[in-house]
N, CA, C and O atoms as a GROMACS GRO file, in nm:
protein
  260
    1MET      N    1   0.129  -0.117  -0.044
    1MET     CA    2   0.001  -0.004   0.012
    1MET      C    3   0.075   0.139  -0.031
    1MET      O    4   0.054   0.222  -0.119
    2ARG      N    5   0.133   0.130   0.034
    2ARG     CA    6   0.289   0.228   0.060
    2ARG      C    7   0.274   0.215  -0.040
    2ARG      O    8   0.159   0.226  -0.084
    3GLU      N    9   0.395   0.180  -0.137
    3GLU     CA   10   0.422   0.194  -0.246
    3GLU      C   11   0.342   0.264  -0.370
    3GLU      O   12   0.391   0.325  -0.465
    4GLY      N   13   0.209   0.238  -0.342
    4GLY     CA   14   0.137   0.257  -0.466
    4GLY      C   15   0.094   0.152  -0.513
    4GLY      O   16   0.056   0.179  -0.626
    5LEU      N   17   0.076   0.034  -0.490
    5LEU     CA   18   0.096  -0.052  -0.619
    5LEU      C   19   0.001  -0.193  -0.575
    5LEU      O   20   0.046  -0.287  -0.510
    6SER      N   21  -0.141  -0.182  -0.628
    6SER     CA   22  -0.170  -0.246  -0.616
    6SER      C   23  -0.220  -0.374  -0.550
    6SER      O   24  -0.169  -0.485  -0.537
    7LEU      N   25  -0.303  -0.337  -0.524
    7LEU     CA   26  -0.371  -0.518  -0.374
    7LEU      C   27  -0.467  -0.580  -0.404
    7LEU      O   28  -0.588  -0.554  -0.396
    8GLU      N   29  -0.372  -0.725  -0.463
    8GLU     CA   30  -0.366  -0.833  -0.550
    8GLU      C   31  -0.524  -0.849  -0.549
    8GLU      O   32  -0.565  -0.820  -0.437
    9GLU      N   33  -0.622  -0.884  -0.632
    9GLU     CA   34  -0.782  -0.885  -0.676
    9GLU      C   35  -0.787  -1.109  -0.592
    9GLU      O   36  -0.733  -1.220  -0.599
   10GLY      N   37  -0.898  -1.025  -0.524
   10GLY     CA   38  -0.959  -1.110  -0.463
   10GLY      C   39  -0.851  -1.239  -0.296
   10GLY      O   40  -0.856  -1.352  -0.248
   11ARG      N   41  -0.783  -1.125  -0.282
   11ARG     CA   42  -0.728  -1.150  -0.153
   11ARG      C   43  -0.731  -1.109   0.006
   11ARG      O   44  -0.694  -0.994   0.028
   12PHE      N   45  -0.765  -1.179   0.106
   12PHE     CA   46  -0.835  -1.076   0.268
   12PHE      C   47  -0.658  -1.005   0.288
   12PHE      O   48  -0.561  -1.048   0.226
   13PHE      N   49  -0.653  -0.884   0.394
   13PHE     CA   50  -0.577  -0.907   0.444
   13PHE      C   51  -0.668  -0.775   0.563
   13PHE      O   52  -0.780  -0.727   0.580
   14VAL      N   53  -0.538  -0.766   0.616
   14VAL     CA   54  -0.567  -0.699   0.780
   14VAL      C   55  -0.481  -0.531   0.795
   14VAL      O   56  -0.359  -0.521   0.800
   15LEU      N   57  -0.561  -0.431   0.800
   15LEU     CA   58  -0.433  -0.411   0.870
   15LEU      C   59  -0.508  -0.286   1.027
   15LEU      O   60  -0.601  -0.314   1.103
   16GLU      N   61  -0.430  -0.164   1.027
   16GLU     CA   62  -0.447  -0.108   1.109
   16GLU      C   63  -0.446   0.002   1.128
   16GLU      O   64  -0.344   0.068   1.104
   17ASP      N   65  -0.611   0.085   1.202
   17ASP     CA   66  -0.630   0.223   1.079
   17ASP      C   67  -0.512   0.322   1.215
   17ASP      O   68  -0.522   0.444   1.218
   18GLN      N   69  -0.433   0.266   1.292
   18GLN     CA   70  -0.285   0.325   1.375
   18GLN      C   71  -0.160   0.406   1.222
   18GLN      O   72  -0.078   0.496   1.239
   19TRP      N   73  -0.188   0.337   1.096
   19TRP     CA   74  -0.066   0.259   1.021
   19TRP      C   75  -0.093   0.399   0.973
   19TRP      O   76   0.013   0.446   0.933
   20SER      N   77  -0.173   0.467   0.962
   20SER     CA   78  -0.165   0.639   0.896
   20SER      C   79  -0.147   0.751   1.050
   20SER      O   80  -0.179   0.870   1.041
   21THR      N   81  -0.104   0.703   1.156
   21THR     CA   82  -0.055   0.803   1.158
   21THR      C   83   0.075   0.765   1.299
   21THR      O   84   0.156   0.849   1.338
   22LYS      N   85   0.065   0.602   1.363
   22LYS     CA   86   0.190   0.564   1.437
   22LYS      C   87   0.290   0.474   1.359
   22LYS      O   88   0.399   0.435   1.402
   23GLY      N   89   0.234   0.446   1.231
   23GLY     CA   90   0.308   0.380   1.162
   23GLY      C   91   0.287   0.229   1.144
   23GLY      O   92   0.168   0.197   1.138
   24ALA      N   93   0.354   0.154   1.136
   24ALA     CA   94   0.361   0.010   1.057
   24ALA      C   95   0.554  -0.063   1.094
   24ALA      O   96   0.669  -0.034   1.064
   25GLN      N   97   0.475  -0.176   1.180
   25GLN     CA   98   0.684  -0.248   1.136
   25GLN      C   99   0.630  -0.356   0.999
   25GLN      O  100   0.558  -0.455   0.992
   26GLU      N  101   0.710  -0.273   0.900
   26GLU     CA  102   0.845  -0.265   0.819
   26GLU      C  103   0.997  -0.365   0.814
   26GLU      O  104   1.110  -0.344   0.769
   27PHE      N  105   0.931  -0.478   0.883
   27PHE     CA  106   1.067  -0.507   0.790
   27PHE      C  107   1.196  -0.569   0.665
   27PHE      O  108   1.166  -0.647   0.575
   28PRO      N  109   1.312  -0.526   0.684
   28PRO     CA  110   1.383  -0.464   0.799
   28PRO      C  111   1.357  -0.269   0.772
   28PRO      O  112   1.450  -0.214   0.831
   29LEU      N  113   1.302  -0.208   0.733
   29LEU     CA  114   1.289  -0.073   0.707
   29LEU      C  115   1.236   0.033   0.816
   29LEU      O  116   1.252   0.153   0.790
   30GLY      N  117   1.166  -0.010   0.950
   30GLY     CA  118   1.160  -0.009   1.076
   30GLY      C  119   1.001   0.086   1.062
   30GLY      O  120   0.991   0.143   0.953
   31VAL      N  121   0.902   0.102   1.142
   31VAL     CA  122   0.849   0.217   1.146
   31VAL      C  123   0.760   0.264   0.964
   31VAL      O  124   0.837   0.283   0.869
   32VAL      N  125   0.687   0.270   0.952
   32VAL     CA  126   0.665   0.373   0.780
   32VAL      C  127   0.517   0.427   0.828
   32VAL      O  128   0.483   0.350   0.917
   33VAL      N  129   0.455   0.487   0.816
   33VAL     CA  130   0.320   0.559   0.799
   33VAL      C  131   0.336   0.573   0.719
   33VAL      O  132   0.423   0.633   0.657
   34ILE      N  133   0.145   0.448   0.668
   34ILE     CA  134   0.134   0.495   0.556
   34ILE      C  135  -0.009   0.581   0.538
   34ILE      O  136  -0.105   0.560   0.613
   35ASP      N  137  -0.011   0.680   0.430
   35ASP     CA  138  -0.079   0.768   0.396
   35ASP      C  139  -0.238   0.697   0.441
   35ASP      O  140  -0.297   0.593   0.410
   36GLY      N  141  -0.272   0.830   0.541
   36GLY     CA  142  -0.420   0.774   0.545
   36GLY      C  143  -0.540   0.742   0.388
   36GLY      O  144  -0.604   0.649   0.340
   37GLN      N  145  -0.516   0.874   0.361
   37GLN     CA  146  -0.606   0.839   0.155
   37GLN      C  147  -0.607   0.770   0.163
   37GLN      O  148  -0.695   0.706   0.220
   38LYS      N  149  -0.414   0.686   0.063
   38LYS     CA  150  -0.429   0.558   0.076
   38LYS      C  151  -0.486   0.401   0.067
   38LYS      O  152  -0.508   0.326  -0.027
   39ILE      N  153  -0.504   0.384   0.287
   39ILE     CA  154  -0.603   0.309   0.340
   39ILE      C  155  -0.749   0.367   0.326
   39ILE      O  156  -0.816   0.308   0.412
   40LYS      N  157  -0.832   0.459   0.254
   40LYS     CA  158  -0.911   0.467   0.270
   40LYS      C  159  -0.970   0.439   0.070
   40LYS      O  160  -1.068   0.392   0.013
   41ASP      N  161  -0.853   0.496   0.034
   41ASP     CA  162  -0.889   0.426  -0.163
   41ASP      C  163  -0.889   0.290  -0.162
   41ASP      O  164  -0.966   0.206  -0.209
   42ALA      N  165  -0.783   0.284  -0.098
   42ALA     CA  166  -0.774   0.047  -0.037
   42ALA      C  167  -0.964   0.060  -0.026
   42ALA      O  168  -1.052   0.053  -0.112
   43LEU      N  169  -0.964   0.077   0.098
   43LEU     CA  170  -1.124   0.044   0.127
   43LEU      C  171  -1.223   0.052   0.019
   43LEU      O  172  -1.299  -0.029  -0.034
   44SER      N  173  -1.194   0.198   0.002
   44SER     CA  174  -1.331   0.226  -0.121
   44SER      C  175  -1.360   0.090  -0.218
   44SER      O  176  -1.469   0.049  -0.258
   45GLU      N  177  -1.239   0.040  -0.241
   45GLU     CA  178  -1.295  -0.013  -0.328
   45GLU      C  179  -1.249  -0.206  -0.358
   45GLU      O  180  -1.206  -0.266  -0.456
   46SER      N  181  -1.301  -0.260  -0.172
   46SER     CA  182  -1.271  -0.377  -0.167
   46SER      C  183  -1.433  -0.379  -0.050
   46SER      O  184  -1.515  -0.289  -0.031
   47SER      N  185  -1.428  -0.508   0.004
   47SER     CA  186  -1.506  -0.530   0.052
   47SER      C  187  -1.448  -0.503   0.196
   47SER      O  188  -1.329  -0.472   0.203
   48VAL      N  189  -1.544  -0.515   0.350
   48VAL     CA  190  -1.448  -0.465   0.399
   48VAL      C  191  -1.563  -0.602   0.487
   48VAL      O  192  -1.684  -0.601   0.466
   49VAL      N  193  -1.498  -0.705   0.579
   49VAL     CA  194  -1.511  -0.798   0.641
   49VAL      C  195  -1.578  -0.747   0.771
   49VAL      O  196  -1.696  -0.777   0.786
   50TYR      N  197  -1.513  -0.670   0.872
   50TYR     CA  198  -1.487  -0.738   0.980
   50TYR      C  199  -1.421  -0.556   1.122
   50TYR      O  200  -1.298  -0.552   1.130
   51ILE      N  201  -1.433  -0.537   1.136
   51ILE     CA  202  -1.377  -0.447   1.134
   51ILE      C  203  -1.444  -0.430   1.364
   51ILE      O  204  -1.558  -0.429   1.411
   52GLY      N  205  -1.279  -0.420   1.449
   52GLY     CA  206  -1.302  -0.424   1.577
   52GLY      C  207  -1.181  -0.339   1.614
   52GLY      O  208  -1.077  -0.322   1.550
   53GLY      N  209  -1.233  -0.272   1.777
   53GLY     CA  210  -1.154  -0.178   1.829
   53GLY      C  211  -1.195  -0.090   1.897
   53GLY      O  212  -1.301  -0.131   1.946
   54SER      N  213  -1.174   0.019   1.934
   54SER     CA  214  -1.147   0.152   1.998
   54SER      C  215  -1.114   0.180   1.862
   54SER      O  216  -1.040   0.124   1.782
   55LEU      N  217  -1.234   0.346   1.851
   55LEU     CA  218  -1.207   0.451   1.765
   55LEU      C  219  -1.118   0.473   1.799
   55LEU      O  220  -1.077   0.503   1.911
   56GLY      N  221  -1.037   0.454   1.639
   56GLY     CA  222  -0.957   0.531   1.668
   56GLY      C  223  -0.782   0.453   1.660
   56GLY      O  224  -0.667   0.494   1.645
   57ASP      N  225  -0.860   0.305   1.682
   57ASP     CA  226  -0.783   0.165   1.739
   57ASP      C  227  -0.798   0.087   1.655
   57ASP      O  228  -0.713  -0.001   1.662
   58GLU      N  229  -0.889   0.069   1.548
   58GLU     CA  230  -0.930   0.014   1.460
   58GLU      C  231  -0.863  -0.071   1.427
   58GLU      O  232  -0.746  -0.042   1.405
   59ILE      N  233  -0.916  -0.247   1.404
   59ILE     CA  234  -0.860  -0.377   1.316
   59ILE      C  235  -0.922  -0.369   1.206
   59ILE      O  236  -1.036  -0.412   1.223
   60ILE      N  237  -0.902  -0.330   1.089
   60ILE     CA  238  -1.012  -0.401   0.974
   60ILE      C  239  -0.956  -0.541   0.918
   60ILE      O  240  -0.837  -0.568   0.902
   61GLY      N  241  -1.053  -0.616   0.894
   61GLY     CA  242  -1.026  -0.708   0.722
   61GLY      C  243  -1.099  -0.686   0.628
   61GLY      O  244  -1.214  -0.661   0.664
   62PHE      N  245  -1.076  -0.682   0.479
   62PHE     CA  246  -1.104  -0.667   0.373
   62PHE      C  247  -1.019  -0.811   0.270
   62PHE      O  248  -0.931  -0.896   0.280
   63THR      N  249  -1.123  -0.758   0.175
   63THR     CA  250  -1.123  -0.862   0.028
   63THR      C  251  -1.084  -0.801  -0.077
   63THR      O  252  -1.183  -0.738  -0.114
   64THR      N  253  -1.011  -0.784  -0.137
   64THR     CA  254  -1.021  -0.721  -0.263
   64THR      C  255  -1.076  -0.711  -0.365
   64THR      O  256  -1.023  -0.776  -0.455
   65ARG      N  257  -1.189  -0.638  -0.400
   65ARG     CA  258  -1.235  -0.702  -0.610
   65ARG      C  259  -1.152  -0.670  -0.666
   65ARG      O  260  -1.148  -0.691  -0.787
   0.00000   0.00000   0.00000
């Protein structure tokens, strides 16, 4: 998602909402922050199947279309 590559169709992905603020661990690069708009765009083009957690710290499961 960070590099702007399209996600493979029909796959299941999990992301954390805080990756757009606190970042995500990406070995060996360390912590990388993902642009919030890229997350929104990916979710708008996918089928969200799960959202859980507290507001601002959600875990989201989605499948790509």
